[in-house]
N, C-alpha and C positions, 0 to 999 in steps of 0.2 A: 484546637482538637477537636474532629470531625464526628460524630456516631450516628452512624446510620442502623435504626433501631426496629425491629418487626417486621422485616423484610422475609422472604424467603434469597436465598442464597444459594448461587453454585460456585463453587469452588476454584475447579480443575486444580487442586493439590494433587499429593502423588494418592492420596485414598480417593479422588473425587468427591468428598466428601459434599451432598446435596443438602442445606439448614430448610427444611418446611418453614420453620420461622427463628429467625438470627438475628445475630447482628456484626456490622462490620466497623473497627475505629479507625481511624487515619489521626495519626500526630506530626503533624508537620507533614513530609513531603514520604513518610512510611506508612506501612499499614503494621497498627500493633496489637490488634486482636480480630478475630473471627469466631464467633460460637455461637452455639443454639439459646434459644430463648431471648430472655431480655438483654440488655449491655448493663453493665453495671453502669453507678453512676460519676459522673466525671464530672469535679468543678470545674465551670468556666465554659465547659464543652458545646458548641453548636451539636441540636440533636435534631435531625432528621427522621420523621415519621416514614417509616417503611413499608406500613401496611398496605397494602396490595399491590408489591413493587415487588422486582427479581433484581437483583444483586448480581454483575457480574462481572470478570475483569474488565478492560476497557480495552478494544477491539486495533490491531495491528494489522495497517494496511500496507502490503508488502512492494504494490506496483502502482504507481499513478504517474503523469504531466501537466501537473497542477497550471503552468502557462497555455494550458488548453481550455481551461474554464470561459477564457473569452474570445474562441472560438468554435463553438457548439453550433450543431442543429447541419451541418455543412455534410456534403458529400451522402446523404444520407442512405443512401443505395446504392453503393458503392463495395466493393472487395476493399481489401487492403491496401495494395499495389493504386489502385485507381484512387483511395482515399487518400493516400501518400501525398500523390502526385498534385490532388485539387488543392491539398492543403502546403504544402511545403511552399508556394511562392507567398501563402497568407502569412505565416509564421514566419518569412525572411523580416518580416517587417515588425516581429515583436521588439519591447525594450524594459529597461529595467519599471518603469512606469504601468505598462502595463503588466509586466509580473508580476508585481507589487500584489496591483488589483486582484490579477487573477490567483495569485496563490491566494490572498486573503478568502475571496469568495470559492473557491472549493476545501480549503481547511477547515470553512466554516461549516459549509455542510456535510464534509466528514467527522466534525465533531457534534454535528446533531442527530449523525448516526453511529454514534458508540465510538467510534476513533479517537486513542488516543495516541498513538504514534504513528507516522506517517512514513513512509520513505516515498522519494521522488526521483523520477530519472528525467534530468533535466538537459539536452543535448543541442540545445541550438544556443549558438552564442552570435549574434550580428556585431559588424564589426563598429559598428555606428550605435548599438543597442543599450549603450551602460555596465555596466556591473548586473545583470540580470541573477546570478547566482547570491550575491547579497541580500538584490532585492526580495528572492522567495524567503530565503534564512529569515527576515528581518518580518518578514508576515507572518513564518511560525510564529515566532515569538511575542506577536502581538495576540494572536489569536490563543496561542498558548500550550501547542499540543509537542508531544516530545518529536524529534526529528531529524531524519537519517537522510538528508541531499544526494542523491548520486550524482557527481559530478561527471556527465558525460560528453558523447564528441563523435565525432564523423569527418573523416577524411578522403572518404571512397564517392567520386561526384560523378556525375552522369557522363562526364565526359572522358572518365577510367571506368566507366563502365557501372557501377553503382547507380543506387537509384537519385540520391538527392540533389537537386540542382546546385550551381555553384557557389552562388551565393550565402549555403549554409553550412559548407564546409568552411576546416580549419588545417592548417599547418600542421603534421606528424607531429614534429620537435614541440611549438608550439601548444599544442596540446599537454602533451608530458607536462612542458614547464606548469604550465595555469594548473593542473593536474593536482601537482604536489603544494604549489602554493597555497591550493583551496584546502587542503590538507592541516599543512604548517598554520594556519591562519583559523581555521573554523574546528576541528577534529579535537573534540574532548571524550580521553579514554576514560573518562571516571566513572563509578560505577552508579550515580544517580545524573548521568549526563543527559539535557535536554537535545544534543546534536552535536552528533558522528556520520563524518566523510565516508561516499563510498566510492570508488572506481568503476565508472561506469561508460565504455566503448557501445554505441548504440546499438548495432545488428550486424550480423555477417555481411548484407548488402549494400550497408553504410559505411563503412571501416576495412580499414585493410587488416591483412592478416599481422604486419607488422607493428602496427599501433595494438591489435590487438595481445600480441606476445609480449610487448614491451606494457602494456597496463598493468598485465596480471604482475609482471615483476614488480611494477611500482608501489602497485595495492601490497604486496605482500612483504618487500621492505619495511614501507612505511605501516605495516600490521593491522590494514582497513580490509574490508571485503569487497567482492566482485561482481557487477549486474552487469547484464547485458538481456536484450530480447534474441530468443530461441527458439526454432521449429512452432513458430506459426500461425506460419499456411501452407499448404501443398506447393505455391508457388516460390517459397523461400527454399524448398528443398528442389524445386527442379532445380532452381536459380544457384545453389549451390553443387549439386551435380554435374551439370554441365561447366562450370566453372573450373573446379577442385575434385572432381569425381569421387564427391563422399556425399554425406549426411551433414546437417547445421551439425549435429552434435559430436560427429566424427573430428569435422572441422575444427570445432571447440574445443575439443580434447587434445587434439594434436597441439594446441597452442595454449595449453597449460589450464585451460578453463576449466575444470572440475575439481570438487573439494568441498570440504564441510564450510568454505569460506565462501563458498561463489551461488549465486541462486538466478535464473532462470525465469522472463517473464513467462506467459505462456505456457510453452513444453508440450505442445499439443498432438503433435507429430512424430510421437518415438516409436520404434516396432518394440519387442519383447527385449530384444537384446542389449538394444540401446539402455530400455530404461531397467536391466539388472543392474548395467556398468554404472547407471548415474547413484542407482542405489547404493551398490558398492560403495561409490564415491562420498554417499552423504550431499549430491550435490542437491540443491532446494530448487523449488519450483514457487512461483506467484501466480496462482491459478484465477484468471479473468473473467468467468464465466459470461457476463453481461455484453461484457467488450467483446469477445470473442463469438458470441451471439450476433450480437448486430452487425459486426464484417461476416459475420459466414464464414467463421475460420476454423469450426469445430468445437470440441469437446474434448477436455484433456480426460486423459485417463487416470481419473485422482486416486482411486483404490489402487489401481496397479502401484503405481509410485507411490504410496505408502507401506503398500506389501513389501515392496523390493530396497525400502531403507530411506527414500527421500522424504525431506520435511516439506509438506505441503501447505503454505499459506494463500491468505488470499488479498485479491488486487483490484483495487476501482479500475485501472488502468487510467487513457486519460480521458478527460471531458469530452471532448470529440467525436468517442468513438464510444460511447457511456452516457449521456447526458446526465443522468438520473447523479452522478455522483455517489450513490448513496454506500455505505459497509452493509449496513444491516441484509441490504439486499444481493450482497452477494452470498451471505447465509444457504439463502432461501436457494437462489438459482443455484449454487455448487451443488445442494441436496436435488433437486428437481433433476435437473442435465444430467448429474452421477446417477441416478434411479432410469434417467429416460434411458441412457446410455446401458448398463446394466444389471438394472432389475432393483427389488425394490430393497434389498439386501447391500447394494452398493455404498449405500452411503446414509449412515442414520442423523439423527439431529443434535448428538452429543457430538457425534464427530465435527460435524459441521462448522457446530460454539468452537470445536477446538483447533480449526484450521482457521480461524479469524482471532486467537487470542493464543496459545500455547505454541501452535507449530510458527504463528508467524514472528513471534519470539525469538525461537530457535534459528527462523532465516537468519534474522539479523543478529544471532547472538549475544540473546539477552534476557535467553531464558531462565539466569540467573535469578532478574531484577523485576521480571513483567512476564505477564500472560496466565498467571494466578493468582488467586485472595489466600495469601498466607502473613502471619506475621514477618514482618522482616522485607519484604519486599517492596516496593516503589508504591505509593498510592494513585493508581489510575485504575480506575474503574468506573462502571454505566449503573446507574438506578434505572429502570426503567419500569414503567407506570405499566400494569397489566389488567387494571379492574375498568378500563371503560369498557364500551359495548362492544365494542372489535374484538376482546379476547375473554369476557366474561364467560365462563363456563367452558374455557378452553384446559383441562385437566391436570396437565402438564406444562409447569410453565415454561419447561427450557421448550417444548414442543410451542407454545403460544409462542415466541418468539423465535425461532427459527421459521416457522410453516405459518403463522399469521401475518397479516400486516403490520409495516413498521410500526411499532408503541409510541406514543410518547414518551423523550427522555428525562426525565426526573430531575436527575442529576448527574453533570458528570466530572468528576478531577482528575485532575492530570498533573505529576507529582505533587498532592494533596492541595490542589489550587480549584477551586470551581471553574469548569468552563463553560457546560450547559447546567439552565435553570430553567425549571418547568417549560422543557424545550424552546427555550430562546438560548442561544448564545450572547453571554452577559462580558465577555470582553471585546468584542467590534460591534459597530452597528450598521448592522445585517441592510436594511433598507438604504443607507448612503452607500454601501459596497457595490449592490443591488445595481443602485443609480449609473455607478463608475464602471461597472462590468460591460453596462450596455451600452456607453459610449464608447468605452473603448473596443469591443466589438465592432460597432458599424464606423469607427476609425481606420482601423487593421482591413477591415472588407474595401472602404472607398481609396484606400492608400494601393490596394492589391490588383485593383479595376484600371 
C-alpha cells in the first residue's frame, strides 16, 4: 500500500474536486481512497510526504512513433513530405535491436514527463528486421508503462503513386494476416490490462483504400480500436483531392473510418462541416502541437473540435519531429497555440490537463479505468514537486503545472508500481540506454549513406 499525504490533489472526478491539502491511497493496482486532510493510518503502508507537491492522474499519450527516438535531429527545417522523404531510407534500416532501444529511451522520457499510458503507432516492418513489434512491447514492459501499440502498415509505395519507397511497404494480405496475428497474440481486454492492440494503417498517402477498408473490418471483428494519420498538412489535402476528388476526412469516412472506436493523429485541416461530422460520430483526435509546429503543419482547431463532440487527447508524435518527447510540454503548447489561434478563452489550464488525462483515456476506450483519481480506478498517477524556485509563488498549482516550466516528478505510479522516483526512472538504467541510443543512431546513419 502507498499513501501520498499532505499534497494538493486534482482529482478530475465527476465533480472536478480539487483538494488544497489531501491524500491519495493506492492498494495494489487500485486507488482505494482520495480525500481532504491527513490520510488515515494504514499498517505497513509506505507513506509519501506530499507537502509542496501536486497529485494528478497519470498522463495519456495518444500518438507516438517510438522507433524514431534513434533518428532525431534530421531534416530539421523540412516540411512533412520533405522530412519523410529524407527519413524513409534511414528507417528502412531499423531492426528489433534499434526499435527495442529506441522504445526504451522514448518511453523512459515519457515516464519522466508524467505519462502512464502510451499509444504507439509503428508502421515500418523491414523484411530482415526481426520482430520489431515484440521489441517495443518488451521495452514497454521493462519501463513499466501501460501500452497500446498500434500495428501500422504501408502498402502504397512510390511506384504506385504513394510517398514511401518500395523498401518499406508490405503486401496487403501479409499486413492483414500479421495484424490479426498480433491481436491474437498480444491484445488483453481485461479491465486492468497493461497491453491492448490497435489496428493502424499509416496514412492516406501511404496506404491503399482497400487496406483501409479491410483494416477497419478486421478491427471491428476483433473488437479493437482504429488509428491513422489524417489532415496533417495542406499537401495531404491536395494529394487526396487530386487522387480521389475529396478531402482526407471525406475519404476516410467513405472507407468506414469514423466513430467512437476511431481516432486520427493531428486533424489540423478540417473545415466547419467536417468538424461537425467528426463530432457527430465522436471520432477522436490526437493533438500533437509541438510536432505540428516543428514541421510547420498548422494548429488544430481544438476548441472547435471539442465543442462539436470530438474527444481530443495529446500526443508527442515521433521523436524525429519532436526531439523533446515530453508529454508535459504538450499541455503548455496546446494551451498557448490554441490561444494564439483563438484568443485567451480558447483553452484554459484545466482543460489542457483534461486533454492529457480524461480525454486521452476516452480516446483509448479506458475512461472507466484511468484518467481521474477516484476509488476503484487504476493506480496510475503523478506527484509533481511545485516547491522549487521554478514554481514558488505561483498561486494556482494547476497553472503552475501547465504554464510553468516542467516540474520535477517526485513519483510516478503505473498500476500501483513506482516507475519514477525523485525525478529518476527506477525501472531501467537511463545512462546505459542513452549510450545505446547514440550507438544505434550513428549505425543507422552510416548504413543509410
